[in-house]
C-alpha positions in Angstrom: -43.4 -30.8 93.6 -46.5 -33.0 94.0 -47.4 -31.2 97.2 -47.3 -27.8 95.4 -49.6 -29.0 92.7 -52.1 -30.4 95.3 -52.0 -27.0 97.2 -52.6 -25.1 94.0 -55.5 -27.3 93.1 -57.0 -27.0 96.6 -56.7 -23.2 96.4 -58.4 -23.2 93.1 -61.3 -25.3 94.4 -61.5 -23.2 97.6 -61.8 -20.0 95.5 -64.5 -21.6 93.4 -66.4 -22.4 96.5 -66.0 -19.0 98.2 -66.5 -16.8 95.1 -70.3 -17.2 95.0 -70.6 -16.3 98.7 -68.5 -13.1 98.1 -70.7 -12.2 95.1 -73.9 -12.8 97.2 -72.6 -10.6 100.0 -71.6 -7.8 97.6 -74.9 -7.8 95.9 -76.8 -7.7 99.2 -74.7 -4.8 100.6 -75.2 -2.9 97.3 -79.0 -3.0 97.4 -80.5 0.4 97.8 -83.7 1.0 99.7 -86.0 3.8 98.6 -88.3 5.9 100.8 -91.1 8.4 100.5 -92.8 10.7 103.0 -96.5 10.2 103.1 -99.7 11.9 104.3 -100.5 10.9 107.9 -103.4 13.3 108.3 -106.9 11.9 108.6 -109.8 13.4 106.6 -110.9 16.1 109.1 -113.6 18.0 107.2 -115.7 18.0 104.0 -114.7 20.5 101.4 -116.8 23.7 101.6 -118.1 25.2 98.3 -116.9 28.6 99.6 -113.3 27.4 100.4 -110.6 29.4 98.5 -108.1 28.2 96.0 -104.8 27.7 97.8 -101.3 27.6 96.1 -98.5 25.7 97.7 -94.9 26.7 97.3 -92.2 27.5 96.9 -90.9 24.9 99.4 -87.1 25.3 100.2 -84.9 22.9 102.0 -81.2 23.2 103.2 -78.6 22.2 100.6 -77.3 19.4 102.9 -80.7 17.7 102.7 -81.0 18.3 98.9 -79.6 14.9 97.9 -80.9 11.5 97.1 -79.3 9.8 100.1 -81.1 10.2 103.5 -79.1 12.3 105.9 -79.2 12.1 109.7 -77.2 13.8 112.5 -74.7 12.1 114.7 -73.8 15.3 116.6 -74.7 19.0 116.4 -71.9 19.5 113.9 -71.7 16.2 112.1 -74.0 14.6 109.5 -74.3 10.9 108.5 -75.1 10.1 104.9 -76.9 6.8 105.1 -75.5 4.8 102.2 -78.1 2.5 100.6 -81.1 4.5 102.0 -82.4 6.9 99.4 -85.3 9.2 98.7 -87.4 7.9 95.8 -87.9 11.5 94.5 -86.3 14.9 95.3 -87.1 15.7 98.9 -88.5 19.2 98.3 -90.9 17.7 95.7 -91.9 15.0 98.1 -92.6 17.5 100.9 -94.6 19.7 98.5 -96.7 16.8 97.3 -97.4 15.6 100.9 -98.2 19.1 102.1 -100.8 19.4 99.3 -102.3 15.9 100.1 -102.5 16.9 103.8 -104.1 20.2 103.0 -106.6 18.5 100.7 -107.7 16.3 103.7 -108.4 19.4 105.9 -111.1 20.6 103.5 -109.8 24.2 103.8 -109.2 24.6 100.0 -111.6 24.2 97.1 -108.7 23.5 94.9 -104.9 23.3 95.3 -102.3 24.6 92.9 -98.5 23.9 92.8 -96.0 26.7 92.5 -95.5 28.2 90.0 -99.0 29.0 88.8 -100.5 31.7 86.6 -103.1 34.4 87.5 -105.7 32.4 85.6 -105.5 29.6 88.3 -107.4 31.8 90.7 -105.1 31.4 93.7 -106.3 33.4 96.7 -103.9 32.2 99.4 -100.3 31.1 98.9 -98.3 29.0 101.4 -94.6 29.6 101.4 -92.4 27.1 103.4 -88.7 27.4 104.3 -87.4 24.4 106.1 -84.3 24.8 108.3 -84.0 21.3 109.8 -85.7 18.1 109.0 -83.7 15.0 110.0 -83.1 12.5 112.8 -80.9 13.9 115.6 -78.1 12.2 117.6 -80.6 11.5 120.4 -82.8 9.5 118.0 -85.6 12.0 117.8 -86.7 13.6 114.5 -86.9 17.4 114.4 -88.7 19.7 111.9 -87.8 23.4 112.1 -89.5 25.5 109.5 -90.8 29.0 108.8 -94.1 29.3 107.0 -96.1 32.3 105.6 -99.6 32.6 104.4 -99.7 35.2 101.7 -102.7 36.9 100.1 -101.7 36.2 96.5 -103.4 39.2 94.8 -101.6 41.9 96.8 -98.7 40.0 98.2 -99.7 40.8 101.8 -98.4 38.4 104.5 -101.4 37.7 106.7 -99.8 35.1 108.9 -96.3 33.8 109.5 -94.9 31.5 112.2 -92.0 29.2 113.1 -92.7 25.6 113.5 -90.3 23.7 115.8 -91.3 20.2 117.0 -89.8 16.8 117.5 -91.2 13.3 117.0 -89.9 10.1 118.5 -89.6 7.2 116.0 -90.8 3.8 116.9 -87.2 2.4 116.6 -83.8 3.4 115.1 -84.6 2.2 111.6 -84.6 4.6 108.6 -88.2 3.6 107.8 -89.3 4.6 111.3 -87.4 7.9 110.9 -89.3 8.6 107.7 -92.7 7.8 109.4 -91.8 10.3 112.2 -90.9 12.9 109.5 -94.3 12.3 107.9 -96.0 12.7 111.2 -94.3 16.1 111.8 -95.2 17.3 108.3 -98.9 16.4 108.9 -98.9 18.2 112.2 -97.4 21.3 110.7 -99.9 21.2 107.8 -102.7 21.2 110.4 -101.2 24.3 112.1 -101.0 26.1 108.7 -104.5 25.1 107.6 -106.0 26.5 110.8 -105.0 30.0 109.7 -106.6 29.8 106.2 -109.7 32.1 106.2 
């Protein structure tokens, strides 16, 4: 009987010792990390007084990327949702904002407007962007596959359209390096688009 009481007391003390460690581990594993794409483009030119007003958008992304958690690929047909690694804002909004920031640094626009705008905003050229793929692949590289159009806003004529398809190798396998590689690709694509703005 005495042994049973001692065992019960020891279990109680052991539980009191282990409980804080379990709580600490649970709190650490439940900590979310938040990420943002950023402009990687250097200021390439001063803004010309004759530069047109450029409207950016709409920007569309695949529904499998339209989530708060960062998605990567483990194979051609399988996605990994990286629990604990989240976008700090909706991905399409982040892409749109970074695209505008990159364009601003090229000096190819006197002013930038975000879709939707009104006729009073004076938009001359509209950039429409449809993203097909934008994630880390099973081989560790990040890919950006997108179709973009440069539209003369007044008459709706498409003056230039192209498919962008490039990869970037992250510095390491971390999600942060993946996001940096994604930002690099977005800046490279912006430069390609900007070169076609009259």
